[in-house]
Structure formats: structure tokens, C-alpha cells
SERO-4910 file (N, C-alpha, C, O; in steps of 0.05 Angstrom, whole numbers):
BEGIN
 pado doro    nc1    nc2    nc3   cac1   cac2   cac3    cc1    cc2    cc3    oc1    oc2    oc3
  Unk    A    852  -1097  -1143    845  -1098  -1117    846  -1075  -1094    867  -1065  -1088
  Unk    A    823  -1068  -1082    833  -1044  -1063    852  -1053  -1039    854  -1076  -1034
  Unk    A    867  -1033  -1025    881  -1044  -1005    864  -1023   -981    870  -1018   -958
  Unk    A    851  -1019   -990    826   -997   -964    799  -1014   -960    798  -1028   -979
  Unk    A    782  -1017   -946    747  -1015   -944    742  -1002   -937    754   -999   -916
  Unk    A    722   -979   -942    712   -960   -931    680   -976   -921    669   -992   -936
  Unk    A    667   -967   -889    656   -979   -879    636   -952   -871    645   -932   -861
  Unk    A    615   -954   -877    600   -923   -861    577   -937   -836    557   -948   -845
  Unk    A    581   -935   -814    563   -952   -796    544   -926   -786    552   -908   -771
  Unk    A    520   -929   -797    492   -913   -785    496   -903   -755    502   -920   -739
  Unk    A    491   -876   -747    484   -871   -733    458   -881   -719    439   -893   -730
  Unk    A    460   -876   -695    429   -894   -672    445   -889   -642    468   -889   -633
  Unk    A    421   -883   -636    421   -882   -597    438   -863   -592    452   -862   -572
  Unk    A    438   -848   -607    451   -814   -596    474   -820   -611    486   -799   -614
  Unk    A    488   -842   -624    512   -837   -634    514   -830   -660    497   -838   -675
  Unk    A    539   -811   -669    535   -802   -696    548   -824   -714    561   -842   -704
  Unk    A    543   -821   -744    548   -838   -768    581   -834   -765    594   -814   -758
  Unk    A    590   -858   -773    624   -871   -773    630   -877   -796    621   -897   -807
  Unk    A    649   -860   -809    663   -877   -832    693   -887   -819    711   -875   -806
  Unk    A    691   -918   -829    723   -924   -828    737   -930   -858    732   -933   -882
  Unk    A    754   -928   -843    774   -928   -878    796   -953   -872    819   -946   -876
  Unk    A    794   -977   -866    809  -1007   -860    821  -1013   -877    812  -1022   -899
  Unk    A    849  -1010   -870    859  -1027   -887    863  -1053   -887    846  -1064   -873
  Unk    A    884  -1074   -902    886  -1100   -900    892  -1106   -869    903  -1087   -856
  Unk    A    887  -1126   -857    897  -1138   -834    925  -1155   -844    931  -1170   -862
  Unk    A    937  -1145   -822    966  -1152   -825    970  -1188   -811    954  -1196   -794
  Unk    A    990  -1202   -818   1001  -1226   -820    991  -1231   -794    978  -1252   -792
  Unk    A    996  -1209   -766    991  -1220   -745    970  -1209   -728    969  -1206   -704
  Unk    A    946  -1200   -756    918  -1201   -748    912  -1168   -741    888  -1161   -740
  Unk    A    930  -1152   -738    934  -1125   -733    920  -1108   -754    925  -1117   -777
  Unk    A    906  -1087   -754    895  -1064   -774    894  -1041   -769    890  -1033   -746
  Unk    A    900  -1018   -796    911   -994   -785    873   -994   -800    861  -1010   -815
  Unk    A    863   -961   -784    839   -954   -789    843   -919   -782    853   -909   -762
  Unk    A    830   -904   -810    825   -882   -801    795   -874   -797    782   -892   -809
  Unk    A    779   -857   -786    750   -857   -775    742   -828   -779    759   -811   -777
  Unk    A    717   -823   -784    707   -800   -784    688   -798   -777    674   -818   -780
  Unk    A    672   -770   -761    642   -779   -747    618   -761   -763    626   -740   -772
  Unk    A    605   -764   -765    586   -740   -776    580   -716   -761    562   -701   -767
  Unk    A    600   -713   -735    596   -692   -717    606   -670   -735    594   -649   -741
  Unk    A    635   -680   -744    653   -670   -763    659   -681   -787    676   -697   -782
  Unk    A    655   -680   -808    663   -697   -828    687   -677   -844    696   -687   -864
  Unk    A    693   -660   -840    719   -643   -852    743   -649   -833    764   -647   -845
  Unk    A    744   -656   -802    758   -651   -786    778   -676   -790    766   -697   -788
  Unk    A    807   -678   -797    819   -699   -803    814   -727   -790    802   -733   -770
  Unk    A    827   -743   -806    813   -771   -796    825   -779   -761    831   -760   -746
  Unk    A    825   -798   -753    826   -804   -734    848   -833   -734    837   -855   -734
  Unk    A    866   -831   -734    888   -861   -743    881   -873   -717    878   -860   -697
  Unk    A    877   -907   -719    878   -917   -696    886   -952   -707    874   -965   -724
  Unk    A    906   -960   -694    911   -991   -699    896  -1009   -678    895  -1001   -655
  Unk    A    884  -1033   -685    874  -1047   -666    874  -1072   -679    879  -1072   -703
  Unk    A    868  -1097   -665    862  -1130   -676    842  -1129   -698    827  -1110   -700
  Unk    A    842  -1142   -708    817  -1135   -732    797  -1158   -714    774  -1151   -710
  Unk    A    803  -1176   -707    780  -1189   -695    758  -1171   -660    738  -1177   -648
  Unk    A    774  -1151   -660    764  -1134   -640    742  -1113   -651    722  -1105   -640
  Unk    A    757  -1103   -688    737  -1091   -698    711  -1095   -705    691  -1082   -705
  Unk    A    717  -1117   -710    692  -1144   -727    674  -1144   -711    651  -1141   -719
  Unk    A    679  -1147   -681    666  -1151   -666    645  -1120   -657    620  -1121   -657
  Unk    A    658  -1101   -652    649  -1077   -658    635  -1067   -675    616  -1056   -664
  Unk    A    633  -1065   -700    622  -1063   -716    596  -1088   -718    576  -1084   -732
  Unk    A    600  -1112   -705    573  -1132   -713    557  -1126   -679    536  -1138   -672
  Unk    A    572  -1105   -660    562  -1101   -643    540  -1072   -650    519  -1067   -637
  Unk    A    553  -1055   -674    532  -1041   -683    500  -1050   -702    476  -1045   -697
  Unk    A    513  -1063   -722    495  -1079   -728    477  -1088   -709    454  -1087   -718
  Unk    A    478  -1097   -686    460  -1116   -671    440  -1094   -660    416  -1100   -659
  Unk    A    448  -1068   -653    436  -1044   -644    422  -1038   -672    410  -1017   -672
  Unk    A    423  -1050   -691    408  -1035   -700    411  -1010   -719    394   -995   -728
  Unk    A    442  -1012   -725    459   -983   -735    458   -997   -768    449  -1020   -768
  Unk    A    466   -986   -796    457   -985   -819    491   -994   -827    508   -982   -815
  Unk    A    500  -1017   -853    533  -1019   -854    523  -1009   -894    502  -1012   -906
  Unk    A    544  -1001   -902    541   -990   -929    545  -1017   -947    537  -1023   -969
  Unk    A    561  -1032   -926    568  -1063   -948    549  -1087   -921    547  -1081   -898
  Unk    A    539  -1109   -931    539  -1133   -921    559  -1140   -905    584  -1140   -910
  Unk    A    543  -1149   -879    562  -1157   -860    583  -1180   -868    606  -1180   -859
  Unk    A    578  -1191   -878    591  -1212   -888    618  -1213   -907    635  -1231   -910
  Unk    A    615  -1179   -925    634  -1165   -933    656  -1155   -913    679  -1151   -918
  Unk    A    645  -1151   -890    664  -1143   -876    684  -1158   -862    708  -1156   -858
  Unk    A    662  -1180   -855    679  -1198   -841    693  -1222   -857    700  -1243   -846
  Unk    A    696  -1219   -884    716  -1229   -907    740  -1214   -905    761  -1225   -901
  Unk    A    736  -1176   -912    764  -1172   -904    773  -1175   -873    796  -1179   -867
  Unk    A    757  -1172   -859    783  -1183   -831    789  -1198   -829    812  -1196   -819
  Unk    A    782  -1226   -835    784  -1248   -838    818  -1256   -843    834  -1246   -859
  Unk    A    819  -1273   -827    868  -1277   -839    869  -1281   -870    846  -1283   -879
  Unk    A    883  -1282   -882    882  -1281   -910    859  -1258   -923    866  -1249   -945
  Unk    A    838  -1249   -912    823  -1239   -931    818  -1234   -945    819  -1256   -956
  Unk    A    806  -1212   -970    798  -1219   -995    807  -1197  -1010    804  -1195  -1034
***
């Protein structure tokens, strides 16, 4: 089983495509993410750490705005849930 989930969020409304490489959430609900955008795919990734629930909210908002994902939203939800899969 992989230790990361790659999520490609489609561009929209002037926003670039975004690739997120999401690690499994920690026991306290934090998740480390490396991200790239279509503005410069060759750039070094931007590392961040955030709450799993906050990241899920951000991805759900992108879907509501009509942006495509490379996975079903349920896959991302299960990955970010406590205990993940």
C-alpha cells in the first residue's frame, strides 16, 4: 500500500491545475503535502502541513467550483479520514 496519494485538481476560473502529493494523516489529524501547479511543473514542490479536515474542505470546495479530480472524491475522503485506508 502506498504512503502517498496523488491528487490532480483541474484548473478553473483562472486558477492553475494543482498536483498534490498527500501523505497519510498522522494520529493527530495532520497531513504533509507537497504541491506543484501548472504555472511551473518543473519547479520544486511547495511543502506544507495542515489539518486533514482543512485540506479535504479545500478539495471539496474545488469540486463544487467545477474543477475536476483524477480520483473520485470518496477516495480522497477515505484517505484523509482518521485511520485512512
